[in-house]
Structures are given as C-alpha cells and as structure tokens.
C-alpha positions as CSV (number, residue, x, y, z in Angstrom):
1,M,-3.2,-49.2,42.0
2,R,-6.8,-47.8,42.1
3,K,-5.5,-44.5,40.7
4,L,-3.5,-46.3,38.0
5,A,-6.6,-48.3,37.1
6,L,-8.7,-45.2,36.8
7,F,-6.0,-43.5,34.7
8,L,-5.8,-46.4,32.3
9,L,-9.6,-46.7,32.0
10,I,-9.7,-43.0,31.0
11,L,-7.0,-43.5,28.5
12,M,-9.0,-46.4,27.0
13,L,-12.0,-44.3,26.6
14,I,-10.2,-41.5,24.7
15,A,-7.8,-43.9,22.8
16,P,-10.1,-44.3,19.7
17,L,-10.0,-40.6,19.3
18,R,-6.2,-40.3,19.3
19,G,-4.7,-43.4,17.7
20,E,-5.2,-46.9,16.5
21,S,-7.3,-49.2,18.6
22,R,-8.5,-52.8,18.5
23,L,-11.2,-54.9,20.2
24,R,-10.9,-58.7,20.0
25,G,-11.7,-61.7,22.1
26,Y,-12.9,-65.3,22.3
27,L,-15.5,-67.5,23.7
28,K,-14.5,-70.9,25.2
29,S,-16.6,-73.7,26.7
30,F,-15.1,-76.7,28.5
31,A,-17.3,-79.7,29.4
32,L,-15.5,-82.0,31.9
33,A,-16.3,-85.3,33.5
34,F,-14.0,-86.9,36.0
35,T,-13.9,-89.9,38.3
36,L,-12.0,-90.1,41.6
37,P,-10.0,-93.1,42.7
38,Q,-12.4,-95.4,44.6
39,E,-10.5,-94.8,47.9
40,L,-11.1,-91.0,47.6
41,A,-14.7,-91.1,46.4
42,Q,-17.5,-90.4,49.0
43,D,-20.0,-92.4,46.9
44,E,-19.3,-96.1,46.7
45,A,-20.8,-96.2,43.2
46,N,-18.4,-93.4,42.3
47,P,-20.3,-92.0,39.2
48,P,-18.5,-89.4,37.0
49,L,-18.8,-85.8,38.2
50,G,-19.7,-83.2,35.7
51,L,-18.5,-79.6,35.3
52,V,-19.0,-77.0,32.5
53,V,-16.7,-73.9,32.5
54,N,-17.4,-71.1,30.0
55,R,-15.1,-68.2,29.4
56,L,-15.7,-65.0,27.5
57,R,-12.6,-62.8,27.1
58,L,-12.5,-59.3,25.7
59,T,-9.2,-57.6,25.0
60,F,-8.9,-53.9,24.1
61,S,-5.6,-52.5,22.9
62,A,-4.7,-49.1,21.5
63,A,-1.6,-47.1,20.4
64,L,-1.9,-43.6,21.7
65,S,1.3,-42.6,19.9
66,S,4.4,-44.3,18.5
67,R,5.7,-44.6,22.0
68,I,2.7,-45.2,24.2
69,A,0.2,-48.1,24.1
70,I,-2.4,-49.5,26.4
71,E,-4.1,-52.9,26.8
72,S,-6.8,-54.3,28.9
73,A,-8.5,-57.7,29.1
74,W,-11.6,-58.9,31.1
75,D,-12.9,-62.4,31.5
76,L,-16.4,-63.5,32.4
77,S,-16.8,-67.2,33.5
78,P,-20.1,-68.9,34.1
79,I,-19.5,-72.3,35.7
80,Y,-22.1,-75.1,36.1
81,S,-21.4,-78.2,38.3
82,E,-23.0,-81.1,40.1
83,F,-21.0,-80.4,43.3
84,N,-19.5,-77.7,45.4
85,L,-16.8,-76.0,43.2
86,D,-14.7,-74.7,46.1
87,G,-11.3,-76.4,46.0
88,V,-12.0,-78.6,43.0
89,F,-9.6,-78.4,40.1
90,P,-8.3,-74.9,40.9
91,M,-5.3,-75.5,38.7
92,A,-7.1,-77.0,35.8
93,M,-9.2,-73.9,34.9
94,Q,-6.8,-71.2,36.2
95,E,-9.5,-69.5,38.3
96,T,-7.4,-68.8,41.3
97,A,-3.8,-69.6,40.6
98,G,-1.5,-66.7,39.9
99,M,-3.7,-64.0,41.5
100,D,-1.6,-63.8,44.6
101,Y,0.7,-61.4,42.8
102,R,-1.9,-58.7,42.7
103,A,-1.6,-55.6,44.9
104,V,-5.3,-54.8,44.7
105,D,-8.1,-56.8,43.0
106,F,-11.8,-57.0,42.6
107,P,-13.7,-59.9,44.3
108,R,-13.4,-62.8,41.8
109,R,-16.9,-64.2,42.3
110,L,-20.0,-62.3,41.3
111,V,-22.6,-65.0,42.0
112,P,-23.2,-66.4,44.6
113,A,-21.8,-64.2,47.3
114,P,-18.3,-65.0,48.4
115,A,-19.4,-66.5,51.7
116,E,-21.9,-68.9,50.1
117,A,-21.1,-72.4,48.7
118,T,-20.8,-72.6,44.9
119,A,-22.8,-75.8,44.3
120,G,-24.6,-75.8,41.0
121,F,-23.6,-72.4,39.5
122,A,-21.0,-69.7,39.9
123,L,-20.3,-66.6,37.9
124,N,-16.7,-65.3,38.1
125,H,-14.9,-62.4,36.5
126,N,-11.3,-61.3,36.2
127,L,-9.7,-58.1,35.1
128,D,-6.6,-59.9,33.7
129,R,-4.8,-57.1,31.9
130,L,-4.6,-53.4,32.6
131,L,-1.3,-52.3,31.1
132,L,0.5,-49.1,30.1
133,T,3.5,-49.5,27.8
134,I,6.0,-46.6,27.3
135,R,8.8,-47.0,24.8
136,F,11.8,-44.8,25.3
137,S,14.8,-44.6,23.0
138,G,16.8,-47.0,25.1
139,A,14.2,-49.0,27.1
140,D,10.6,-50.1,27.4
141,L,8.6,-49.6,30.5
142,F,5.6,-51.7,31.4
143,I,3.2,-50.6,34.2
144,G,0.2,-52.4,35.4
145,R,-1.4,-55.9,35.1
146,Q,0.5,-58.0,32.6
147,A,1.9,-61.4,31.9
148,V,5.3,-62.3,33.5
149,A,6.7,-65.7,32.4
150,W,10.1,-67.3,32.0
151,G,11.7,-70.5,30.9
152,S,12.0,-72.7,27.8
153,A,11.2,-76.1,29.2
154,R,8.0,-77.8,28.0
155,M,6.5,-79.6,31.1
156,V,8.0,-77.8,34.2
157,N,9.7,-74.4,34.2
158,P,12.0,-74.3,37.3
159,T,12.7,-70.6,36.9
160,D,9.0,-69.6,36.4
161,I,7.7,-68.9,39.9
162,I,5.3,-66.0,39.3
163,A,2.2,-67.5,37.6
164,P,3.2,-70.6,35.7
165,F,0.8,-73.2,34.2
166,T,0.8,-76.8,35.5
167,F,1.0,-79.5,32.9
168,N,-2.6,-80.6,33.4
169,E,-4.2,-77.2,32.8
170,L,-6.6,-77.1,29.9
171,D,-6.7,-73.4,29.0
172,T,-3.1,-72.2,28.6
173,E,-3.6,-69.6,25.8
174,D,-3.2,-66.5,28.0
175,R,-0.8,-66.3,30.9
176,R,-2.5,-65.0,34.1
177,G,-2.0,-61.3,34.7
178,V,0.0,-60.0,37.7
179,D,0.6,-56.5,38.8
180,A,4.1,-55.4,37.9
181,L,6.5,-52.6,37.1
182,R,8.9,-53.8,34.5
183,L,11.8,-52.3,32.6
184,R,13.4,-53.9,29.6
185,I,16.7,-52.5,28.3
186,P,18.1,-53.7,24.9
187,L,21.8,-54.4,25.1
188,G,22.3,-55.5,21.5
189,M,20.6,-57.2,18.5
190,M,19.5,-60.2,20.7
191,D,20.6,-59.3,24.2
192,E,18.5,-57.5,26.9
193,L,18.3,-56.7,30.5
194,D,14.9,-57.2,32.2
195,L,14.2,-56.1,35.8
196,G,11.1,-55.5,37.7
197,W,8.8,-55.5,40.8
198,V,5.9,-57.9,40.8
199,M,3.5,-56.5,43.4
200,G,1.9,-58.7,46.1
201,K,-1.1,-57.9,48.2
202,N,-1.2,-54.3,49.5
203,F,2.3,-53.8,47.8
204,A,4.0,-55.5,50.8
205,A,7.5,-56.6,50.1
206,A,6.9,-59.9,51.9
207,N,4.1,-60.6,49.4
208,S,6.0,-59.4,46.3
209,A,8.7,-60.5,44.0
210,F,11.7,-58.6,42.6
211,F,13.8,-59.9,39.7
212,L,16.8,-59.1,37.5
213,R,17.1,-61.1,34.3
214,G,19.7,-61.0,31.6
215,K,19.2,-62.6,28.2
216,F,22.2,-63.1,25.9
217,Y,23.1,-64.9,22.6
218,L,26.4,-66.6,23.0
219,L,28.0,-69.3,20.8
220,R,24.7,-69.8,19.0
221,T,22.9,-70.4,22.3
222,D,20.2,-68.3,23.9
223,A,21.3,-68.0,27.5
224,T,19.3,-66.4,30.3
225,L,20.4,-65.7,33.9
226,I,17.8,-64.8,36.5
227,F,18.0,-63.7,40.1
228,A,14.7,-63.2,42.0
229,A,13.5,-62.5,45.5
230,F,10.0,-63.7,46.0
231,R,8.0,-64.0,49.2
232,N,11.3,-63.6,51.2
233,H,12.9,-66.5,49.2
234,F,15.8,-66.2,46.9
235,L,16.1,-67.8,43.4
236,A,19.1,-68.1,41.1
237,G,18.3,-69.7,37.7
238,I,19.7,-70.4,34.3
239,D,18.0,-71.2,31.0
240,L,19.9,-72.4,27.9
241,A,18.3,-73.2,24.5
242,R,19.9,-73.9,21.1
243,A,19.6,-76.1,18.0
244,I,21.7,-79.2,17.7
245,G,21.6,-81.2,14.5
246,G,18.1,-80.1,13.5
247,A,16.7,-80.6,17.0
248,G,15.8,-78.0,19.5
249,T,17.4,-78.5,23.0
250,W,17.0,-76.8,26.3
251,L,18.3,-76.9,29.9
252,E,16.5,-74.9,32.6
253,A,17.5,-75.0,36.3
254,A,16.8,-73.1,39.5
255,W,18.3,-73.1,43.0
256,V,16.1,-71.7,45.7
257,K,16.9,-70.7,49.3
258,P,13.7,-70.4,51.3
259,W,13.4,-67.5,53.8
260,A,16.7,-66.0,52.6
261,F,15.3,-62.5,53.3
262,S,13.4,-63.3,56.5
263,A,14.9,-63.1,60.0
264,L,12.0,-65.2,61.4
265,K,12.3,-68.2,59.1
266,P,8.8,-69.4,59.8
267,G,9.2,-72.7,58.0
268,D,11.7,-75.1,56.4
269,D,14.7,-73.2,55.1
270,D,16.5,-76.1,53.3
271,A,17.6,-75.0,49.8
272,Y,16.2,-77.0,46.9
273,F,17.1,-77.5,43.3
274,R,15.0,-78.2,40.1
275,L,16.1,-78.9,36.6
276,A,14.5,-79.6,33.3
277,T,16.3,-80.6,30.1
278,G,15.1,-82.1,26.8
279,L,14.9,-81.9,23.1
280,D,12.2,-81.6,20.3
281,Y,12.3,-82.4,16.7
282,S,9.9,-82.1,13.7
283,L,9.7,-84.9,11.2
284,S,8.7,-83.9,7.6
285,G,6.5,-81.1,9.0
286,N,3.7,-83.4,10.0
287,V,5.1,-85.0,13.2
288,Y,6.5,-83.1,16.2
289,L,8.2,-85.0,19.0
290,F,9.7,-83.9,22.3
291,A,11.1,-85.6,25.4
292,E,12.1,-84.0,28.7
293,Y,13.7,-85.1,32.0
294,H,12.8,-83.2,35.2
295,F,14.6,-83.4,38.6
296,N,12.9,-82.1,41.7
297,S,15.0,-82.2,44.9
298,V,12.0,-81.4,47.0
299,G,10.3,-84.6,45.9
300,R,10.5,-88.0,47.7
301,D,11.4,-91.4,46.4
302,N,8.9,-93.1,48.8
303,P,5.2,-92.2,48.2
304,A,4.5,-92.6,51.9
305,A,6.6,-89.4,52.4
306,Y,4.6,-87.3,49.9
307,P,2.3,-85.6,52.5
308,E,5.4,-84.3,54.4
309,I,6.2,-81.8,51.6
310,V,2.8,-80.3,50.9
311,D,3.3,-77.5,53.5
312,S,6.9,-76.7,52.5
313,P,7.8,-73.3,51.1
314,A,8.5,-74.9,47.7
315,F,4.8,-76.0,47.5
316,R,3.3,-72.9,49.0
317,D,5.3,-70.2,47.3
318,G,7.6,-71.8,44.7
319,W,5.1,-73.4,42.4
320,V,6.4,-76.9,43.0
321,Y,3.4,-79.3,42.7
322,L,4.9,-82.7,41.7
323,M,5.7,-85.1,44.6
324,G,8.4,-87.3,43.2
325,R,12.1,-86.6,42.4
326,H,12.6,-87.9,38.8
327,Y,10.2,-87.5,35.8
328,I,10.3,-88.3,32.2
329,T,7.9,-86.6,29.8
330,A,7.4,-87.5,26.2
331,G,4.9,-86.1,23.7
332,T,4.0,-86.0,20.0
333,T,1.7,-84.0,17.8
334,I,0.7,-85.7,14.6
335,Q,-1.0,-83.6,11.8
336,L,-3.5,-86.2,10.6
337,T,-4.9,-83.7,8.2
338,P,-4.2,-80.0,7.8
339,L,-7.2,-79.3,10.1
340,L,-6.9,-82.3,12.5
341,P,-3.9,-82.6,14.8
342,L,-3.6,-85.4,17.3
343,G,-1.6,-84.8,20.5
344,I,-0.3,-87.4,22.9
345,M,1.7,-86.7,26.1
346,A,2.9,-89.1,28.8
347,I,4.5,-88.2,32.2
348,W,6.2,-90.9,34.1
349,N,7.1,-90.6,37.7
350,L,10.3,-92.6,38.0
351,S,10.2,-92.5,41.8
352,D,7.0,-94.5,42.2
353,G,6.4,-95.9,38.7
354,S,3.0,-94.1,38.2
355,L,2.1,-92.6,34.9
356,T,-0.4,-90.1,33.4
357,L,-1.5,-90.2,29.8
358,A,-3.0,-87.2,28.0
359,P,-4.1,-87.7,24.4
360,S,-6.2,-85.0,22.7
361,L,-7.7,-84.3,19.3
362,E,-8.4,-80.9,17.8
363,Y,-10.5,-80.1,14.8
364,N,-10.6,-76.7,13.0
365,V,-14.3,-76.7,12.1
366,A,-14.2,-73.3,10.4
367,E,-12.3,-70.1,10.4
368,N,-11.7,-69.2,14.1
369,V,-13.8,-72.1,15.3
370,Y,-12.2,-75.2,17.0
371,L,-13.4,-78.3,18.7
372,V,-11.2,-80.3,21.1
373,A,-11.6,-83.6,22.9
374,G,-9.1,-85.3,25.3
375,V,-8.5,-87.3,28.4
376,H,-6.1,-87.3,31.4
377,I,-5.7,-90.8,32.7
378,G,-3.7,-91.6,35.9
379,I,-2.1,-95.0,36.1
380,G,-0.5,-96.3,39.3
381,K,-1.2,-97.7,42.7
382,S,-4.3,-96.2,44.2
383,P,-4.3,-94.9,47.8
384,L,-5.1,-97.2,50.8
385,Q,-7.6,-96.2,53.4
386,S,-6.2,-95.8,56.9
387,P,-7.6,-94.3,60.2
388,A,-5.7,-91.1,59.4
389,G,-7.1,-90.9,55.9
390,P,-6.0,-92.1,52.4
391,F,-2.4,-93.4,52.4
392,P,-0.6,-92.6,49.1
393,R,1.1,-95.4,47.2
394,S,1.8,-93.5,44.0
395,E,1.4,-89.9,42.7
396,F,-0.7,-90.3,39.6
397,G,-2.6,-93.3,40.9
398,A,-4.3,-90.8,43.3
399,W,-5.2,-88.3,40.5
400,P,-8.8,-88.2,39.0
401,N,-9.3,-89.5,35.5
402,L,-10.5,-86.5,33.5
403,F,-12.5,-86.5,30.2
404,Y,-13.2,-83.2,28.5
405,T,-14.4,-81.5,25.3
406,A,-13.8,-77.9,24.4
407,F,-15.2,-75.3,22.0
408,R,-13.3,-72.2,21.0
409,Y,-14.5,-69.3,18.9
410,Y,-12.3,-66.2,18.2
411,F,-13.5,-62.8,17.1
C-alpha cells in the first residue's frame, strides 16, 4: 500500500504536464449543542454541551490519458469542544467509522498526541481518496482508496456493510474511502458485473471483505444480487428498484451468516435477516415524500433486552446499529422557495414506541454557499437508574437531543 501511495503521488505531481487536471474542494463548519437524558447526564443541571467541527476537503483529479485517471482527496478537521471528544458522536461526524477497511493508514489525530485526551481541541486529518482508474476495452479497474457503497433504500441499507452512513449523520456528501481492488465488467447497456477485494488491516483476509455483485435490468426493474464475505461472515443480498405509477419503489434485503468462514466461531453464529422497502413520490416538483419500512431480525421487542445485542457480530461487523425489530420512516422535502428547502424526517420504533424527529432548513445564500439548521429530537421513555447502570425503556428515549447549524462553501 505504501508503494502504491507513493506511485499515485508521483502521478499526481506529473499529471498537470500530461493531461487534464482539476483541483476542487469545500469548507464546512458544524456547530452542535446536545443534551443527554437526565438519567445519563453526570451533571444534575444537565446544561447543553457544545461542539464545533470544521472540515476542509481538497480533491485533486486528473486524466493522464483516455484510459487512465487518478484521484486523491484529503480532509483537515479542527474540532473544538467543552468535553473529552473520545467516544462522543463518532457516527455523527464520520471521524472514525469506515476506516477499519484500510490496509495501511496514517494516524488520524495530529493534535494532541494519540495517547492524550482530546478535551477542548483536536486536529484530525484523513487521506480519504487515493485512486487509480484504468479503463480497458471490456472492463474498468479501480485500485486504491475509494468509495464502495451499495443499496437503494433511504434509511437503512441492509446490503451495505463496508462503510455506510447512519441515518443521524450530518455530513453525508462523500462516502468514506476504503482500500479496495475493484473490477467492473459491462454486460450490456444497463447490466454489469462488479467484483472486488476490500482490504482490511495489514491485508489480512480475516479483516477484509470480498464481494461479487451483479446488476441487471429486467422487466423494467433494476435488480442487483450481491454475495460477500466480510470479516469471516457471509452475506447474500438483493436490491430491487422500479417506478410504479409515478412513484419510485425499492426493496433491499440481506441474509447474513456470522462466522461462516471461521472454524473457531468466536461469537454468536446465529444467522440474521434485514429488509428495507418503501416508496417515494414528487408532487408538482415542490414537494418530495418518502416512506420506508425496516425489519431487523437482530433487534428485540423488549427494550430490556437491548444491551444483549450490542456485542453481537451484527453490531460489531455488520453495521447494524438499531436496537428494535420493526421501524417506519417517513420524510418530506418542501421547496418553500427555489433557494429554501425544508426537510422533515421521522423514525418510529414500532417495537417500543419511541420516535426521533429530524427537521432541517437549508438556505442557498449565494453561489456555492449554504447555511443549514436542524434538530434531532428523541421521544420515548427515558432510561431508569439501577445499581448496574441505566436501564433502557426505549431506544430513542435514550438518545441525546441534538441542535445544529452548518455552513458549507464549495470552490
């Protein structure tokens, strides 16, 4: 990986001399305030906690010829907080998630030293893309750090087990980069075969993922079949998407057998199943609506059993993060003016009755400049204190209430 990185960096230096190149990027700033449920707060007054996350991303791309292209992207993230950042909102700002599928990587934190606590200030960086693309007459080869993503569902993608986003992440513009060797073979006008190796730490097979994915257009339906081996687990998935009566519809499902490729079976090896199905519709171009149902066989109907599944293979390796079994998600985007969309999303855990609401408002201030404000509010029974710690009575009732603003500038 180090030799590949050096080779790509040399190519990037000489690329402007040999072909078309482009440097682009953006600057984002997120100001967050959140309150914990009283039962989880260490301070009885429970004042809001503040956090400011900034992100500068530079992306360089170049076409060395009609068949060879390179791309790199680097992020610099200064973070300011009123508390120790370690372990707080790791999924909300995508600082750590998804980086497990990297064979070799730089230390993420620049300041302070990795062994020191990150109270007050931290400076992180991330080499998020380092990709060489070679286009042959009958296939495309992708080598290096890149985005690998699957699935058409809106809230939860059961087939996406490499580096997916959770529904409460605030910055979802760029999928996290993973180290992969990927080959795409066109089979027709809209059909393709996609296979690859997503490299884990030190290139070890037990830390990696291998996949075979076929995409086909049948009976006016986009159909995708995927088979993957990841972290010694096996996944078989299907993804269907088509238009019905002016509405877009989808059905995405995955069956996973933990430790299918491990003789030791160090944990629970019960197979689990996840499914997401829904539809969306646009009304007169100004109102967009969607609804989705999600089934999660790993989840529990009784909140008291939620802690039992936190250490399961599904949670550790399979990107399952919801605790219940049945969910309904509904959302809308209303274009109040051409420059002012209002978004509202609600997720209802049918197993325990808890709910999370996420309204947001975005304003296009000027060309390439945006302001955003929003909240994530959890509604449900809050935890009870017990000698063993907080006792969950609902899923979203234990989540923090989050209030945020964001600034985005593209160049």
